[in-house]
C-alpha positions in Angstrom: 0.0 0.0 0.0 1.2 3.5 -0.7 1.1 5.4 2.5 2.3 8.7 4.0 2.9 9.9 7.6 1.0 13.1 8.5 2.1 15.3 11.4 -0.1 18.2 12.4 1.9 20.7 14.5 1.3 24.1 16.1 4.0 26.3 17.7 6.3 23.3 18.3 9.2 23.4 15.9 11.7 22.5 18.6 9.6 19.7 20.0 8.8 18.2 16.6 12.5 18.3 15.6 13.8 16.7 18.9 11.0 14.2 19.2 8.8 12.8 16.4 11.1 13.7 13.5 14.2 12.4 15.3 12.3 9.2 16.1 11.2 8.7 12.5 14.7 9.4 11.2 16.2 6.9 13.7 13.6 4.4 12.5 14.9 4.8 8.9 11.9 6.8 7.6 12.7 9.0 4.6 11.7 12.7 4.8 9.8 12.2 1.5 7.3 9.9 3.3 6.4 12.6 5.9 4.2 15.7 5.5 4.0 18.4 8.2 0.8 20.3 8.5 0.9 23.8 9.9 -1.7 26.5 10.1 -0.4 29.4 8.0 2.6 30.9 6.3 3.8 32.5 9.5 3.9 29.1 11.2 5.6 27.6 8.2 8.4 30.2 8.2 8.9 29.6 11.9 9.2 25.9 11.3 11.5 26.3 8.3 13.8 28.5 10.3 14.2 25.9 13.0 14.0 22.6 11.3 14.9 23.5 7.7 13.1 24.0 4.4 13.6 20.5 3.0 10.5 19.1 4.7 7.2 18.7 3.0 5.0 21.4 4.5 1.3 21.9 3.9 -0.9 24.8 5.1 -4.2 23.9 6.6 -5.7 27.3 7.3 -7.4 25.7 10.3 -7.5 26.5 14.0 -8.2 23.8 16.6 -7.6 20.1 16.7 -11.1 19.2 15.4 -10.9 21.5 12.4 -7.3 20.3 11.7 -8.2 16.6 12.0 -11.1 17.1 9.6 -9.0 19.0 7.1 -6.4 16.2 7.1 -9.0 13.6 6.4 -10.5 15.6 3.6 -7.0 16.3 2.2 -6.0 12.6 2.1 -9.3 11.4 0.8 -8.6 13.4 -2.3 -5.1 12.0 -2.9 -4.0 8.8 -4.7 -2.6 7.3 -1.5 -4.0 4.1 0.0 -3.5 5.0 3.6 -2.2 7.6 6.1 -0.6 7.4 9.5 -1.5 10.4 11.7 1.2 11.1 14.3 1.5 13.7 17.0 4.6 15.9 17.0 5.9 14.9 20.4 6.4 11.1 20.3 9.7 10.0 21.6 9.5 6.2 21.4 7.8 3.4 19.5 8.2 -0.1 20.9 7.2 -3.7 20.7 6.3 -5.1 24.2 8.4 -2.3 25.6 11.5 -3.1 23.5 12.9 -1.6 20.3 11.1 -3.0 17.2 13.1 -5.7 15.3 11.8 -5.0 11.8 11.8 -1.9 9.5 9.2 0.7 10.7 7.6 1.1 7.2 7.3 -2.6 6.8 5.5 -2.7 10.1 3.1 0.0 9.0 2.3 -2.1 5.9 1.4 -5.0 8.2 -0.8 -2.7 10.3 -2.7 -1.5 7.2 -3.0 -4.9 5.5 -4.2 -6.6 8.7 -6.8 -3.8 9.2 -8.0 -4.2 5.6 -8.2 -8.0 5.9 -10.5 -7.5 9.0 -12.8 -5.2 7.1 -11.8 -2.0 8.9 -10.3 1.4 8.1 -9.1 2.7 11.4 -6.3 1.2 13.4 -4.0 2.2 16.3 -1.5 0.9 18.8 -1.5 0.7 22.6 -2.1 4.1 24.3 0.6 3.3 26.9 4.2 2.2 26.5 3.9 0.0 29.6 4.3 -3.7 29.4 1.8 -4.2 32.2 -0.9 -3.1 29.7 0.5 -4.6 26.6 -0.8 -7.9 25.2 0.3 -10.0 22.2 -3.0 -9.7 20.5 -4.8 -7.8 17.8 -8.4 -6.8 18.5 -11.4 -5.7 16.3 -13.8 -4.8 19.1 -14.6 -1.2 20.3 -11.3 -0.2 21.8 -9.9 3.3 21.9 -7.7 4.3 19.0 -5.4 7.0 20.1 -5.2 10.1 17.8 -1.4 10.4 18.6 -0.7 7.4 16.5 -3.7 6.5 14.3 -3.8 4.8 10.9 -6.5 5.3 8.3 -7.2 3.3 5.1 -8.4 5.7 2.4 -11.4 3.8 1.0 -12.8 6.2 -1.6 -16.0 4.1 -1.9 -17.0 4.9 1.7 -18.2 8.2 3.2 -15.7 10.4 5.0 -16.0 10.5 8.7 -15.5 13.8 10.5 -15.5 14.9 14.2 -17.3 17.7 15.9 -15.4 17.9 19.1 -11.8 19.0 19.9 -10.8 17.1 23.0 -11.9 13.5 22.6 -11.9 13.7 18.9 -10.0 10.4 18.7 -12.7 8.7 20.8 -15.3 10.1 18.4 -13.4 8.8 15.4 -13.1 5.4 17.1 -16.8 5.1 17.7 -17.9 6.5 14.4 -15.6 4.0 12.5 -16.9 1.2 14.7 -20.5 2.1 13.7 -19.6 2.6 10.0 -17.2 -0.3 9.5 -18.2 -2.8 12.2 -14.7 -2.8 13.7 -11.6 -0.8 14.6 -8.3 -2.6 14.9 -5.8 -2.2 17.7 -2.3 -3.8 17.9 -1.8 -4.1 21.6 1.8 -5.3 21.7 3.0 -2.0 20.2 3.1 1.3 22.1 4.3 4.9 22.0 5.8 7.3 24.5 4.4 10.8 24.4 3.4 13.6 26.8 -0.3 13.9 26.4 -0.7 17.3 28.1 2.2 19.3 26.8 1.5 22.9 27.6 3.6 24.4 24.8 1.7 24.7 21.5 -0.7 21.9 20.6 -4.2 21.7 22.0 -3.3 23.5 25.3 -1.5 26.3 23.5 -4.4 26.8 21.1 -7.0 26.8 23.8 -5.1 29.1 26.1 -3.8 26.8 28.8 -4.7 23.7 30.9 -7.7 25.1 32.7 -9.4 25.9 29.4 -8.6 22.4 28.2 -10.1 20.9 31.3 -13.3 22.9 30.8 -13.5 21.5 27.3 -12.9 18.0 28.6 -15.9 18.2 30.9 -18.2 19.7 28.3 -17.2 17.3 25.6 -17.3 14.2 27.9 -21.0 14.9 28.8 -21.7 15.5 25.1 -20.1 12.2 24.0 -22.1 10.2 26.6 -25.3 11.9 25.6 -24.7 11.2 21.9 -23.2 7.7 22.0 -25.0 6.2 25.0 -23.7 2.8 26.1 -20.7 3.0 23.8 -18.8 5.1 26.3 -18.9 6.3 29.9 -17.2 9.1 31.9 -14.2 8.5 34.1 -12.9 11.4 36.2 -9.1 11.4 36.8 -6.9 13.7 38.8 -6.2 15.8 35.7 -9.8 16.1 34.5 -12.6 14.3 32.7 -11.8 11.2 30.7 -13.8 8.6 28.7 -13.9 4.8 28.7 -15.2 2.8 25.8 -17.5 -0.2 26.2 -15.3 -3.0 24.8 -18.3 -5.4 24.7 -20.5 -3.1 22.7 -22.1 -4.8 19.7 -22.8 -2.8 16.6 
């Protein structure tokens, strides 16, 4: 399958250089297989000044994670590619049962996409935690959370596009909507990533104006999601704010 890696980023040129781009280079990924999505020309110039002009940049003209995610889906739906991997800009590790992977990264991505296609799905992801306590040597097709930080999408032009209408929890919404539309989402639980989910510089927190504003959005969106999707999800309150849990036993 012909695939590309898409990295949306906002006000984080130093972070993307030292984290996700460094990780991908260390894993042997070519820069031609990566596209960096930034908001406008001002952002692009800032990134070019700090990480170089040789990267593939694309302007979205969008503000907010929901609008950006939707734009990326629309953009890739209108390409000749077969699939896209959406990655956050602050990932520092990708592992297999907590250890370095023992096969080429792009070959592994081909496996993820092909396995998802064979199961009749479009959306896939890996374990949300790089912690062997939570990792399992299994591949699931049930309703399990597909993290937006590392999320693959098969570009099936015969099926309708799926968009989100929330910022925080947009990846939960994509997970549930794809489960409804495709009958499955695929998760590879032996593989995991290391990232900082609430980085204050740039990203969602930077766009919203800080952690308190993000926590407010978490609470509002959590109640909206439960009201909309019913028994597919439930609210779980953690020390940092509202969270969601999916019903892994939900039948479409």
